[in-house]
N, C-alpha and C positions, 0 to 999 in steps of 0.2 A: 464213338468216344476216342478214336485213334489220335485225333489232333488235340484232344482236350488236355492231356497231361503236359504236352509241350507248351500250350498256351498258358497253362497254370504256372509252369516253371518261369515263364517270362513275367507273369503278373506278380508272383511272389518276389521276384527280383526287385520290384519297386518297394518292398518292405525292408530291403537291405539284407535279405537272407539269401545266401548262395543256393542255387538250384540243387546242388548235390545233397543238401541237407533234407531234401524231400524224397530222395531215392529210397525206394522200399516202402515209404509211408503210403504213397498213392496206390501201389500194388496191394498193400495190406488192406486198404479200404475196399478195393475192388473184390478181393477174395472174401471179405466179410459180407459184402452185399450178395455175392453169388452163393456162398455156402452157409452164412449165418453163424460161422464159428468164430471163436475168440482168436485174436492174433497169437501166433506161436511165439515161443521164447526168442527165436532168432530175430523176428521182427521187432520185438520189444528191446532186445539188446542193441539192434541197429539204431533205434530211436534214442537210446541212452547215449550211444556214441555221438549221434548228431547233436544232442543237447550239449555234450561236453565240447564239441567242436564249435558250436555257436558261442558258448561262453569264452572260448579261446579267441574267437574273432570279435569279442566285445559286443556281441549281439545280446540285447537284454532279453530276459525271459518273457517280458510283455510282448516284444516284437516277434519272438519265435512263436508264441502262442497265437498271436494274430495271424501269422502266416499259415500255421497249421489249420486253424479254424476256417480261414478264408479258402484254403485248398479243399477242405472237406465240404464246405458249404457249396462251392462252385461245382465240384465234381459230382455231388450227390445225384442230381437228376439224370446224369448220363450213365450211371453205373449199370452194368448188367444185373438183372434181378430187380431193378427199380424201373428203368426206362422200358423194359420189355416184360414187366410183371403181368401175369395173366389176370390178376384181380387187384383191386385197391388194398385188400387186406394183406396180400402178398407183398405189395410195394411198401406198405407200412412196416411189415415185419423186417424186410430187407433194410429199410432206412434206419430202423431201431438198431439192427445189428451193426450198421455202419457207424452210428453215433457212439455205441458202446465201444467199438473198436477204436474210434478216434479218441475217446476219452482215455482209454488205457495206453494208447500210443503216446498221447500228449503227456500223460503222467510219467511215462518212461523218459521222454525227452526232458521234462522238467527235472526229474531226478538226476539225469546226467548233467544238466546245467548247474544244479546246486552242488553236485559232487565236485565239479570242476572248480567252483568258487571255494569250496571247503578245502580242497587240495592246495589251491593257491594261497588261501589264508594260512594254512599250516606251514607252507614253504616260507611265507613272509614272516610268520611268527618265529620260525627257526632261524631265519637269517637275522631278524632283529635281535633275538636272544644272543646269537653268536657275536654279533656286532657289539652289543653291550658288554659281553664277557671280555672281548678283546680290549675294549676301552678301560674296563676296570683293572685288568691285569697288565695293560701296556703291551699287548701282543700285536704283531702286524706292523708292516711298514707304514710310516706316517702318510705317504702319498696314497697308498691303497685305502687306508682308513678314511682319508678325506673323500675319496670317491664313494665309498660305502656310506659315509655320513650324509652325502648329498641326497641319497635315496630316502633317508629318514629325516630330512630337513634339519640337520644339526650342523651348526657353524662351529667347527672345531677350533677356529682361530679365536673365538670369543672366550669369555670367562664362564666357567660352570662350577656349580657346587653339587655335592652328592649328599643325599639324605638316606640314611639307613634306619629301618625300623625293625624291631623284633618284638615277639610276644612270648607268652609262656608256652604256647604250642606253635608249630609252623603255620604260616599263613595258608589258608585254603584258597582255591581258585575264585570262589564267590567273593571273598574279602578283597582279593587283589583286583578283581574286575570292578568292584564297587569303588575302590579308591581310584583306580585308573579312570573310570567313567566320570567321577567327580572332578579330577584334575583336568581332564581333556575338555570337560564342559566349561570350565572357567578359563583355562589357558590355551585351549586348542591342542589337537593331536600332534601338531607339528613342533611343539615347544617342549614336550615332555617325553623322556624315555623312562619306562618303569618295567621292572621285572622281579621275579622271585629267584633269589640267588642264595644257595646254601641255607634255605629256611628263612632268609631275611627278605624284607621288602626293600628294594633299592630303587631310588628315583634320582635321575640326572636332570638337572634343570639349569637354564641360563641364570647367571648370577643377578642379572638385571630384572629377573621376573620376581617381583615382590609378593610375599604371602604364600609361597609354595610350601614352606614348612608348616605353617598354620593350617593350610588346607589339608595336608596329609594327616596332621594330628586330629583335625575335625572329623575326617572320614573314618579314622581308626577308632575314635571315641564313639562315633555313631554305630560302627559295625561291631566293635568288641566290648564297648562299655569300659568300665574301670576295673573289672574283675580279672581281666586277662593279663594284667601286669605288662602292658606294652610300653615300649620306650623308644625314643627317637634320638639318633646321633646325627649331628649336622657337621659336615666338613667345611672348611673354609673355601671361598672361591679362588680358583686358580685358572690361568689361561692354558689353552692348548690341550691336546690329548693326554700328555703327561700330567697336566693339572687335574684332569678328571680322575686319573689313577691316584694322585696324591690326596685329593679331597675324599675319595672313597676310603683310603687307608686311615685318614684322620677320623672319619665318621665311625669306622669300626673300632679304632683305638679308643674313641670316646666311650663307646658302650662297654669295652673291656675295663676302662678306668672306673666306670660306674659300678661294675661288679666288685672291683677291688676296694673301692672307697665306700661301698654301701649307699651310693646315691640313688634315690628313687624319683627324682624329678622327671616328669614325662618327656621333656625336650631338653637335651644337653647339646651345647655347641662347643666345637673344638676350640674356637677362639676364646671361650670363657675358661678353658681348662689348660691353657698353655703352661701354667706353672708346673704341672705334674710331669710332663715330659722333661722339663728342665731338671726337676728333682731326680728323675730316673736316669738321666744321662751320666750323672756322677754317683753311681751306686755306692762307692766307698764313702763318699762324703755324707750321703743321707743315712747310711748304716751307722757311721760314727755319731751323727747327730742323734739318732734314735737311741743308740746305746748310752750315750753320755747323759741325755736329758731324761729318758723314760725308764731305763733299766731299774732304778730304785723302786719303781711301782710294783715290781714282781714280789716285793716283800710285804705288800699290803694284804690285809685279810681278804680272801676271795681272789687274789691275784690281780694282774694288771688290766684284764679285759673289761670288767665293769667300770673301772675308772676311765679307761680310754673311751668307752661308749659315752660316759658322762661328759667328758671333755669335748667329744665330737658334737654332741647335742648342744652343749653350752656355747660353743663357737658358732654353730648354725643358728642359734637363737639370739645371737648378738649379746651374749653375756647376761641374758635374762634368766634368773634362777627359777622363777615360777614356770615360765614357758618350757624350760629344760625338764623340769619335773613332770609337767603334763605330757611332753613328748615321750618320755621314758616310762610313764605310768608308775612313777615312784613319788615319794613325798619330798617336799622342798627341803626338809631337814636332812634327808639322805643325800641330796645333791650338795648341800652345804658341807656335810661331813666329808664327802669324797673330795671336794675341792680343797678342803683344809688338809686332807691327807696328801694331795698333790704338793701343796706348799711345804708341808713338813718333810716329805720324802725326797722331793727333787730340788727344792730351793727356788722353784719358779712359781710366781704368783699369777694365776689366770686373769686377775683383775688389773694387773700392772700392764700398761700399754706396751712398754718395751719388752718385757718378759713374755707377754702374751703371744707376740709374733713368733718368737723362738719356739715356744711351747706348741703353738698351732702347727708350725712347720714340722715339728717332730711327730705330732699326732698324724698328720697327713702322710709323712714318710712311713710311719708304722703301718698305716692302712695299705700303702703301696707294697710294702715288704711282707704284709700279712704277719707282722710281729704282734704278739709273742707266740702265735700258733706255730709259726715256722721260725727257728732260731736265726 
Protein backbone atom coordinates (compact mmCIF):
# COMPACT_ATOMS: atom_id res chain seq x y z
CA UNK A 1 0.00 0.00 0.00
CA UNK A 2 3.02 2.26 -0.01
CA UNK A 3 2.21 3.75 -3.43
CA UNK A 4 -1.53 3.83 -2.92
CA UNK A 5 -1.80 7.12 -0.98
CA UNK A 6 0.31 8.94 -3.59
CA UNK A 7 -1.85 7.55 -6.40
CA UNK A 8 -4.96 8.56 -4.51
CA UNK A 9 -3.63 12.10 -4.03
CA UNK A 10 -3.29 12.38 -7.79
CA UNK A 11 -6.75 10.95 -8.42
CA UNK A 12 -8.42 13.24 -5.90
CA UNK A 13 -6.77 16.15 -7.66
CA UNK A 14 -9.13 15.47 -10.55
CA UNK A 15 -12.00 16.40 -8.19
CA UNK A 16 -10.50 19.84 -7.82
CA UNK A 17 -9.53 19.11 -4.20
CA UNK A 18 -5.91 19.95 -3.23
CA UNK A 19 -3.96 16.90 -2.06
CA UNK A 20 -3.08 18.53 1.27
CA UNK A 21 -6.74 18.36 2.28
CA UNK A 22 -6.36 14.57 2.57
CA UNK A 23 -3.31 14.71 4.81
CA UNK A 24 -4.09 12.86 8.02
CA UNK A 25 -7.36 11.48 6.66
CA UNK A 26 -5.75 8.49 4.93
CA UNK A 27 -3.56 7.74 7.94
CA UNK A 28 -6.62 7.87 10.19
CA UNK A 29 -8.36 5.29 7.99
CA UNK A 30 -5.30 3.02 8.11
CA UNK A 31 -5.19 3.34 11.91
CA UNK A 32 -8.90 2.47 12.17
CA UNK A 33 -8.37 -0.65 10.00
CA UNK A 34 -5.42 -1.80 12.10
CA UNK A 35 -6.80 -1.07 15.57
CA UNK A 36 -10.58 -0.81 15.18
CA UNK A 37 -10.54 2.35 17.29
CA UNK A 38 -12.43 5.58 16.60
CA UNK A 39 -10.48 8.54 15.22
CA UNK A 40 -8.91 10.65 18.01
CA UNK A 41 -9.80 14.30 18.54
CA UNK A 42 -6.64 15.46 16.77
CA UNK A 43 -7.67 13.72 13.53
CA UNK A 44 -11.21 15.12 13.75
CA UNK A 45 -9.87 18.63 14.34
CA UNK A 46 -7.57 18.24 11.34
CA UNK A 47 -10.54 17.31 9.13
CA UNK A 48 -12.50 20.32 10.43
CA UNK A 49 -9.61 22.55 9.40
CA UNK A 50 -9.50 20.86 6.00
CA UNK A 51 -13.24 21.49 5.59
CA UNK A 52 -12.75 25.19 6.37
CA UNK A 53 -9.86 25.39 3.91
CA UNK A 54 -11.97 23.71 1.23
CA UNK A 55 -14.72 26.31 1.71
CA UNK A 56 -12.12 29.08 1.55
CA UNK A 57 -10.97 27.63 -1.81
CA UNK A 58 -14.61 27.66 -3.06
CA UNK A 59 -14.71 23.87 -3.08
CA UNK A 60 -18.30 22.74 -2.61
CA UNK A 61 -19.24 20.34 0.15
CA UNK A 62 -20.48 17.91 -2.50
CA UNK A 63 -17.05 17.87 -4.19
CA UNK A 64 -15.23 17.46 -0.88
CA UNK A 65 -17.53 14.59 0.11
CA UNK A 66 -16.96 12.86 -3.23
CA UNK A 67 -13.20 13.14 -2.79
CA UNK A 68 -13.28 11.74 0.75
CA UNK A 69 -15.55 8.83 -0.20
CA UNK A 70 -13.51 8.02 -3.31
CA UNK A 71 -10.31 7.93 -1.24
CA UNK A 72 -11.87 5.62 1.37
CA UNK A 73 -13.41 3.36 -1.26
CA UNK A 74 -10.17 3.00 -3.23
CA UNK A 75 -7.88 2.63 -0.23
CA UNK A 76 -10.08 0.13 1.62
CA UNK A 77 -8.88 -3.17 0.00
CA UNK A 78 -5.21 -2.26 0.53
CA UNK A 79 -5.35 -1.36 4.19
CA UNK A 80 -3.57 -3.45 6.82
CA UNK A 81 -6.07 -5.49 8.74
CA UNK A 82 -8.15 -5.95 5.58
CA UNK A 83 -5.67 -7.02 2.89
CA UNK A 84 -3.85 -9.34 5.32
CA UNK A 85 -6.81 -10.33 7.51
CA UNK A 86 -6.52 -13.91 8.76
CA UNK A 87 -10.25 -14.58 8.35
CA UNK A 88 -13.18 -13.08 6.40
CA UNK A 89 -14.85 -12.02 9.64
CA UNK A 90 -11.73 -10.13 10.68
CA UNK A 91 -11.67 -8.37 7.30
CA UNK A 92 -15.33 -7.40 7.70
CA UNK A 93 -14.71 -6.06 11.19
CA UNK A 94 -11.77 -3.97 9.96
CA UNK A 95 -13.79 -2.67 7.00
CA UNK A 96 -16.64 -1.71 9.33
CA UNK A 97 -14.20 0.18 11.55
CA UNK A 98 -12.84 2.02 8.50
CA UNK A 99 -16.28 3.12 7.32
CA UNK A 100 -17.24 4.26 10.83
CA UNK A 101 -14.05 6.28 10.96
CA UNK A 102 -14.65 7.66 7.46
CA UNK A 103 -18.14 8.78 8.45
CA UNK A 104 -16.90 10.59 11.57
CA UNK A 105 -14.02 12.21 9.69
CA UNK A 106 -16.33 13.29 6.89
CA UNK A 107 -18.79 14.74 9.42
CA UNK A 108 -15.93 16.75 10.92
CA UNK A 109 -14.89 18.04 7.47
CA UNK A 110 -18.50 19.00 6.69
CA UNK A 111 -18.76 20.81 10.03
CA UNK A 112 -15.65 22.81 9.22
CA UNK A 113 -16.98 23.59 5.75
CA UNK A 114 -20.28 24.84 7.14
CA UNK A 115 -18.54 26.80 9.89
CA UNK A 116 -16.46 28.63 7.30
CA UNK A 117 -19.61 29.59 5.38
CA UNK A 118 -21.28 30.73 8.62
CA UNK A 119 -18.32 32.95 9.51
CA UNK A 120 -18.29 34.38 5.99
CA UNK A 121 -22.03 35.07 6.17
CA UNK A 122 -21.60 36.83 9.50
CA UNK A 123 -18.75 38.93 8.13
CA UNK A 124 -20.86 39.81 5.10
CA UNK A 125 -23.86 40.67 7.29
CA UNK A 126 -21.70 42.91 9.48
CA UNK A 127 -20.19 44.64 6.46
CA UNK A 128 -23.63 45.10 4.93
CA UNK A 129 -25.03 46.56 8.15
CA UNK A 130 -22.08 48.95 8.55
CA UNK A 131 -22.49 50.05 4.94
CA UNK A 132 -26.20 50.77 5.44
CA UNK A 133 -25.49 52.69 8.66
CA UNK A 134 -22.92 54.83 6.85
CA UNK A 135 -25.44 55.56 4.10
CA UNK A 136 -28.18 56.52 6.53
CA UNK A 137 -25.97 58.83 8.58
CA UNK A 138 -23.83 60.19 5.76
CA UNK A 139 -20.56 58.77 7.12
CA UNK A 140 -17.55 57.93 4.99
CA UNK A 141 -15.90 59.39 1.91
CA UNK A 142 -18.16 59.30 -1.19
CA UNK A 143 -15.50 57.48 -3.23
CA UNK A 144 -15.07 54.80 -0.57
CA UNK A 145 -18.84 54.47 -0.25
CA UNK A 146 -19.10 53.92 -4.01
CA UNK A 147 -16.51 51.12 -3.83
CA UNK A 148 -18.40 49.41 -1.02
CA UNK A 149 -21.70 49.94 -2.83
CA UNK A 150 -20.41 47.95 -5.80
CA UNK A 151 -20.07 44.91 -3.54
CA UNK A 152 -23.78 45.10 -2.72
CA UNK A 153 -24.86 46.01 -6.28
CA UNK A 154 -26.06 49.49 -5.30
CA UNK A 155 -25.76 52.31 -7.83
CA UNK A 156 -25.29 55.34 -5.60
CA UNK A 157 -25.55 57.73 -8.54
CA UNK A 158 -29.19 56.74 -8.98
CA UNK A 159 -32.25 57.95 -7.09
CA UNK A 160 -33.28 56.03 -3.98
CA UNK A 161 -36.03 56.27 -1.42
CA UNK A 162 -35.99 54.98 2.13
CA UNK A 163 -38.88 53.17 3.78
CA UNK A 164 -38.99 53.04 7.58
CA UNK A 165 -41.40 50.80 9.46
CA UNK A 166 -42.12 50.60 13.17
CA UNK A 167 -44.36 48.47 15.36
CA UNK A 168 -45.57 48.43 18.94
CA UNK A 169 -42.61 46.18 19.76
CA UNK A 170 -39.19 45.96 18.11
CA UNK A 171 -39.04 43.78 15.03
CA UNK A 172 -37.78 40.26 15.68
CA UNK A 173 -35.33 38.47 13.37
CA UNK A 174 -38.02 36.10 11.98
CA UNK A 175 -40.18 39.08 10.95
CA UNK A 176 -37.22 40.83 9.32
CA UNK A 177 -36.24 37.64 7.51
CA UNK A 178 -39.79 37.16 6.28
CA UNK A 179 -40.02 40.70 4.93
CA UNK A 180 -36.56 40.48 3.35
CA UNK A 181 -37.34 37.11 1.76
CA UNK A 182 -40.55 38.51 0.27
CA UNK A 183 -38.81 41.59 -1.13
CA UNK A 184 -35.86 39.71 -2.61
CA UNK A 185 -38.20 37.11 -4.07
CA UNK A 186 -40.01 39.82 -6.03
CA UNK A 187 -37.26 42.36 -6.72
CA UNK A 188 -34.05 40.35 -6.38
CA UNK A 189 -31.36 40.51 -3.70
CA UNK A 190 -29.29 42.97 -5.73
CA UNK A 191 -31.93 45.71 -5.64
CA UNK A 192 -32.89 45.96 -1.98
CA UNK A 193 -30.99 46.88 1.18
CA UNK A 194 -32.87 46.07 4.39
CA UNK A 195 -31.81 46.16 8.03
CA UNK A 196 -32.99 46.51 11.61
CA UNK A 197 -31.92 49.93 12.89
CA UNK A 198 -32.80 51.29 16.34
CA UNK A 199 -35.78 48.96 16.52
CA UNK A 200 -37.02 50.09 13.11
CA UNK A 201 -37.17 48.17 9.86
CA UNK A 202 -35.28 50.22 7.26
CA UNK A 203 -35.44 49.50 3.53
CA UNK A 204 -33.42 51.31 0.85
CA UNK A 205 -34.76 50.81 -2.66
CA UNK A 206 -34.23 52.37 -6.11
CA UNK A 207 -36.84 55.02 -6.82
CA UNK A 208 -37.63 53.36 -10.15
CA UNK A 209 -38.58 50.11 -8.40
CA UNK A 210 -42.37 50.36 -8.23
CA UNK A 211 -44.39 48.62 -5.55
CA UNK A 212 -41.68 48.42 -2.85
CA UNK A 213 -43.74 50.20 -0.20
CA UNK A 214 -46.80 48.08 -0.91
CA UNK A 215 -44.71 44.93 -0.72
CA UNK A 216 -43.30 45.93 2.68
CA UNK A 217 -46.81 46.70 3.95
CA UNK A 218 -48.13 43.39 2.61
CA UNK A 219 -45.49 41.33 4.41
CA UNK A 220 -45.85 43.30 7.65
CA UNK A 221 -49.59 42.73 7.55
CA UNK A 222 -49.02 39.01 6.95
CA UNK A 223 -46.42 38.72 9.72
CA UNK A 224 -47.94 41.04 12.34
CA UNK A 225 -51.61 41.40 11.45
CA UNK A 226 -53.35 44.62 12.46
CA UNK A 227 -53.00 44.30 16.23
CA UNK A 228 -49.30 45.23 16.41
CA UNK A 229 -49.99 48.85 15.40
CA UNK A 230 -47.27 48.94 12.75
CA UNK A 231 -46.82 52.02 10.60
CA UNK A 232 -44.65 52.91 7.60
CA UNK A 233 -43.01 56.22 6.76
CA UNK A 234 -41.78 56.76 3.20
CA UNK A 235 -39.15 59.36 2.33
CA UNK A 236 -39.07 61.13 -1.02
CA UNK A 237 -36.68 59.88 -3.75
CA UNK A 238 -33.34 61.71 -3.91
CA UNK A 239 -30.13 61.13 -5.91
CA UNK A 240 -26.74 60.12 -4.57
CA UNK A 241 -25.51 59.01 -1.12
CA UNK A 242 -26.66 62.26 0.51
CA UNK A 243 -30.10 61.65 -1.03
CA UNK A 244 -30.37 58.34 0.84
CA UNK A 245 -29.60 60.11 4.10
CA UNK A 246 -32.15 62.84 3.31
CA UNK A 247 -34.86 60.32 2.39
CA UNK A 248 -34.18 58.39 5.61
CA UNK A 249 -34.56 61.54 7.71
CA UNK A 250 -37.81 62.39 5.91
CA UNK A 251 -39.19 58.90 6.55
CA UNK A 252 -38.36 59.09 10.26
CA UNK A 253 -39.72 62.64 10.54
CA UNK A 254 -42.95 61.41 8.95
CA UNK A 255 -43.42 58.85 11.72
CA UNK A 256 -42.69 61.50 14.35
CA UNK A 257 -45.28 63.78 12.77
CA UNK A 258 -47.75 60.91 12.89
CA UNK A 259 -47.24 60.72 16.65
CA UNK A 260 -47.73 64.44 17.15
CA UNK A 261 -50.78 64.62 14.89
CA UNK A 262 -52.36 61.36 16.01
CA UNK A 263 -52.27 59.94 12.48
CA UNK A 264 -53.03 56.20 12.36
CA UNK A 265 -52.83 55.61 8.60
CA UNK A 266 -50.64 52.50 8.01
CA UNK A 267 -48.57 54.12 5.24
CA UNK A 268 -47.55 57.79 5.40
CA UNK A 269 -45.54 59.50 2.67
CA UNK A 270 -43.33 62.50 3.33
CA UNK A 271 -44.50 64.02 0.05
CA UNK A 272 -48.07 64.11 1.39
CA UNK A 273 -47.09 65.87 4.62
CA UNK A 274 -44.88 68.67 3.30
CA UNK A 275 -47.19 71.31 4.76
CA UNK A 276 -46.26 70.36 8.32
CA UNK A 277 -42.51 71.04 8.09
CA UNK A 278 -43.48 74.35 6.49
CA UNK A 279 -45.63 75.17 9.49
CA UNK A 280 -42.90 74.18 11.92
CA UNK A 281 -40.23 76.28 10.22
CA UNK A 282 -41.91 79.45 11.49
CA UNK A 283 -42.77 78.46 15.03
CA UNK A 284 -43.56 82.04 16.04
CA UNK A 285 -46.14 82.35 13.27
CA UNK A 286 -47.86 79.04 14.01
CA UNK A 287 -47.86 79.83 17.74
CA UNK A 288 -49.51 83.18 17.03
CA UNK A 289 -52.09 81.46 14.79
CA UNK A 290 -52.98 78.89 17.44
CA UNK A 291 -53.21 81.53 20.16
CA UNK A 292 -55.30 83.94 18.09
CA UNK A 293 -57.77 81.39 16.68
CA UNK A 294 -58.03 78.65 19.31
CA UNK A 295 -57.24 80.22 22.68
CA UNK A 296 -60.94 81.08 23.30
CA UNK A 297 -61.75 77.35 23.28
CA UNK A 298 -60.13 77.00 26.70
CA UNK A 299 -63.24 78.69 28.10
CA UNK A 300 -65.49 75.90 26.79
CA UNK A 301 -67.02 73.44 29.23
CA UNK A 302 -64.57 70.53 29.44
CA UNK A 303 -61.73 72.57 27.99
CA UNK A 304 -60.33 72.81 24.50
CA UNK A 305 -59.19 69.21 23.97
CA UNK A 306 -62.63 67.61 23.26
CA UNK A 307 -63.44 70.37 20.77
CA UNK A 308 -60.01 70.02 19.08
CA UNK A 309 -60.60 66.27 18.76
CA UNK A 310 -63.98 66.97 17.21
CA UNK A 311 -62.53 69.48 14.73
CA UNK A 312 -59.76 67.04 13.76
CA UNK A 313 -62.27 64.28 13.05
CA UNK A 314 -64.65 66.72 11.31
CA UNK A 315 -61.95 67.82 8.86
CA UNK A 316 -60.79 64.22 8.34
CA UNK A 317 -64.38 63.24 7.50
CA UNK A 318 -64.68 66.09 4.96
CA UNK A 319 -67.26 67.96 7.01
CA UNK A 320 -69.61 64.99 7.45
CA UNK A 321 -71.18 65.32 10.89
CA UNK A 322 -72.55 61.76 10.99
CA UNK A 323 -69.18 60.23 10.08
CA UNK A 324 -67.47 62.45 12.67
CA UNK A 325 -69.84 61.23 15.38
CA UNK A 326 -69.26 57.63 14.37
CA UNK A 327 -65.47 58.06 14.45
CA UNK A 328 -65.54 59.67 17.89
CA UNK A 329 -68.21 57.28 19.25
CA UNK A 330 -70.43 60.16 20.29
CA UNK A 331 -73.84 61.39 19.19
CA UNK A 332 -74.35 63.62 16.16
CA UNK A 333 -76.04 66.21 18.41
CA UNK A 334 -72.85 66.39 20.52
CA UNK A 335 -70.81 67.05 17.38
CA UNK A 336 -73.22 69.77 16.32
CA UNK A 337 -73.09 71.35 19.79
CA UNK A 338 -69.27 71.42 19.81
CA UNK A 339 -69.12 72.96 16.32
CA UNK A 340 -71.56 75.60 17.43
CA UNK A 341 -69.31 76.39 20.42
CA UNK A 342 -66.42 76.85 17.95
CA UNK A 343 -68.47 79.42 16.03
CA UNK A 344 -69.52 81.21 19.18
CA UNK A 345 -66.14 81.28 20.98
CA UNK A 346 -63.71 81.80 18.07
CA UNK A 347 -65.82 83.52 15.47
CA UNK A 348 -64.70 80.97 12.88
CA UNK A 349 -67.27 78.78 11.12
CA UNK A 350 -66.04 75.23 10.27
CA UNK A 351 -68.59 75.11 7.42
CA UNK A 352 -67.41 78.32 5.77
CA UNK A 353 -64.80 77.47 3.05
CA UNK A 354 -62.65 80.54 3.72
CA UNK A 355 -62.70 80.31 7.49
CA UNK A 356 -62.37 76.51 7.46
CA UNK A 357 -58.84 76.72 5.99
CA UNK A 358 -57.63 79.05 8.77
CA UNK A 359 -59.34 76.95 11.42
CA UNK A 360 -57.90 73.69 10.09
CA UNK A 361 -54.38 75.16 9.88
CA UNK A 362 -54.70 76.30 13.49
CA UNK A 363 -55.87 72.83 14.58
CA UNK A 364 -52.91 71.22 12.80
CA UNK A 365 -50.60 73.73 14.45
CA UNK A 366 -52.07 72.89 17.83
CA UNK A 367 -51.34 69.21 17.20
CA UNK A 368 -47.77 70.01 16.23
CA UNK A 369 -47.25 72.18 19.31
CA UNK A 370 -49.11 69.74 21.58
CA UNK A 371 -51.39 72.61 22.64
CA UNK A 372 -53.10 73.04 25.08
CA UNK A 373 -51.32 70.24 27.01
CA UNK A 374 -48.13 72.24 26.64
CA UNK A 375 -48.51 76.05 26.91
